[in-house]
N, C-alpha and C positions, 0 to 999 in steps of 0.2 A: 431608400433603404434597399440593399441587395437581397433579393428573395431566393436566389439559386446560384449555384456555382457549377460549372462544367467539370466533369471527371478529369478532363485533360488539364484544366487549370490546377486542380488538386495535385495532379502528378507532377506538374512543373514546379509547384510549391515544394513538394517533397524532395524533388531532385535538388533544388537550390539549398534546402536546409541540409541535405545530406552532404553536398559538395562543400558548403561553406562551414558547417558546424559539426559534421559527422554524427548527426542524429538521424535515425532512419524511421520515418513514419510510413513507408510504403506498404507495410503489412498491417497497419491499423485498419480497423473496420471503417470503410469509407463513409458510411452514413453518420457515424459518430464524429469522425474527423471533420466532415463537412459542417455538421452543426456547430462544432467548436470554432471552426474557421469563420463561419457567418457571424458568430458572437463576437469574435475579435474585430471583425470589420465594423460591426455596429457599435461596440463599446468605444473604439478608438476612432471612429468616424473616418474610416478609410474607404475610399470611393470604389475600389476594385481589387480583385485578387492580384492583378498586375502591380497595382500600387503597393500592395502588401508585400509582394516579392521584392520589389525595389527597396522598400523600407528594411526588410529583414537583411537583404544583401549588404547594406551599407551602414546598418546601425545595430551593432552587437548588443548594446544595452536594451534596445527594444526586443531583440531576439529573446532575451531572458524573460521579458514580460510576456511575449507570445508563447514561449514554452510553458510558462506558469499557467496560461489560460488553456493550452491545449492538453496538457496532462491532467489527470484526474485528481482533484484535491478536496473532494467532499468526504468528510469523515466525522466520526464522533466517538466518544469513549463508551466502551462496553456495548457497542452496537450489536444488536441481537443478543440480549442477555441470556437467552437459553443456551447459546454457544458457550458463553463464559461460564455458566454453571456446569456444562459438560467438561470443559477444561479443568475446572476446580475439582469436580467430584469424580471424574473418571480418567481423562487423558493424562494430566500431570501426575496424579498418583500412580498410574500404571508405569509411566516412564521412570519415576523415582523408585519404583519397586525393584528395578534392575539397574539403576544408575545412581552414582553418588552425585554427580554433576551433569548438567545437560546444556546443549546449545540450541538457541531459538533464532530463527530468521524471520523478521517482518519485512517481506519483499513489497516494494511500493508503499512505504510507511507513511507517505504524505506529510501532514503537519504533526504527526507523532502521537495523536490521541490513542491509537491502538497500542502503541508501545507503553505509554503510561498506564493504560488499562491492565496490561500484562504485568507490569512491575507492581502495581497495587495488589493485584490478585496473588502474585507470588509472595509479596510481603506478608499478606494476611494468612497465607499458608505456611509462613515461616521458612520459605525456600528461596527468597530472593538472592541470598548470598551464594547459592549453589547453581546459579544460571548465568551464562554469558549470552547476551542478546546482541544480534546484528540488526540494525535498522537502515534500510537502503531505499533510495529513490533516484530517479533519473534527474529530477528537478532540484538543482542545488539551492536556489533561494527558499524553496519549501522545506528542504532538508535542514537549512539554517533555522527556519521557524520551529522544526521539530526539536532541534537541539535547545532552543531558547525555552521552550516549554511555556509559552505565554499565550493565554486564551481569554476570550471575553467572558466576564462574569455571567452575562445573560445566557450564553450557550451552556456554561457550566451548570447553571441552575435549571434552565428549561429543558435541556436534553440530557447532558451527561449524568446529572445527579438522579434523574428518574430512571435512567438505565441501571445505575449503580444500586438503587433501591430494589428494582426488579430482580437484579442478580441476587440480592440478599447479602450485600456487603456488611462486614462486621463493624465498621466505623462509620463516621460521617465522611462524605467525600471532601468536605472543606478541611478535614484533618490533613489533607495531602497537598494543600496549596495555601498560598498567602495572597490576599487581595492587594492589589497595587493601584496606582492612580489611573484615571481615564477609563475606568470600567473593565479592567483586566485583572486576571489572576496569574500568579507565577507558581508553577508546579515545584514541589520540594526536589531540589537537585540531587539529594541523596538516593532518590528512587532510581535514577538512571546512572549510578556510578559504574555499573557493569554493562552499560550499553555502548556499543561502537556504532557511530553513524558514518556511513560512507556512501558516495555516489556510485550507483550501479544501474546500468541500462540492461533491462531484461532481454532486450532484442539481441544484443551483441557482447555483453560482458562475460557471460558464461559462469561456470562453476568457480567458486573461490574458497569454499570450505565445505565441511560435512556437518549436517545438523540432525537433531533428534525431533525437532518440530519446526515446520515451515508454514507460515501464514501468508497467503497472497489473495486477499479478498477484494473482489470487485474491481479488479485491474484488467483481467484477461478478457473481460466482455468487450473491451475496446480494441482487441486484436482480432484479425481475421483468423480462419480456422488453421491455416498453415503456420502462422506465427504462434498461435496457441499451442499447436503440436510441438513445435520446437522448444517452447518454453517449458512445457510439461516434461519433455525429455531432460531438459537442464535440471529441473527441480528433482526429478527422479534420481539423477546422478549426484545431486547434493544432499540426499538423505541416506542416513544409515539404514540398514535393514531393520524392519519392524519399528520404524519411526513414523511420525504422523504428518500429514499434509492436509491443510484446510484451505478451501477456496470460497468464493462468494455464493450466496444463495441462488443466483441466476447462472452460475457457471457449472460446468461438468467436465470430467475427463474420460467418461466411459467410452467415447468413440475414438480416443487418442491411441497412438502407437504403444504407449506404456500402460494402457488400462489393465491389461492382464497381469501386471506386476504390482498392482494395488488391490486391497480388499476395501469394501465400503464398511466403515465403522458406524457412521451415522448419516443416513441418507438425507435427513432433514437439515442438518447443520453442515452438510458437505465436508465431512471428516473422512479421510482416507488413510490407510496404513500400507506402507511399502512392504511387500512380503517376498519380492524377487529382485535380484540384481539385474 
């Protein structure tokens, strides 16, 4: 088993991926990137970084597997229930006090649990029909999983339902899905009728719309500071004035070039409001 990788090897790997598939990992946090590459080598029993590079170079199908392993796809429904209470009780009512309809962007939506969480929350508030949601991710196979809305019953009961109860949901979570064969559930498709799923690379795709609320939680911790700063500027451009931006609990934008253009709404939940263009 390989225990370490030289930085030069990681740089070579990034270069090949960029040249061959136009994905740029050069500004990812190298410690996180290295851990994930080591995991790929171990899982797929690949003997060296050089062997991995050769496999990626000539096997496009394997590259999709590699991309899925490298990008971050760990998520759950109603993660951090206190944030979802804040959304229900303060942030969304505040937006709808001045807007008839709103647009929400889930950036780095992974397998879609956060998107379904938002749709369930909006439905219980009687607002789902007034919202257009964009769900994006760099990883097209995981985006396809998000569109499918199929999850394990075990995770639904052990994790998601407990979060929903802590949030104080007004139904049973099981009202929003149907059990299928093989230990899976299928989410109600009507929940996501106003959701647009699209591929988007935070590193280089840029602004594509303007939003009233953007959530990008636990994605930026895998980027280095330069890339985080570039992405924060892109998110700032993507928000209407007096709109909300939510990041992960271990993330912050207070050091970034656009920090002065936001105010902190909730420091615990990492909720910010854009106040300057």
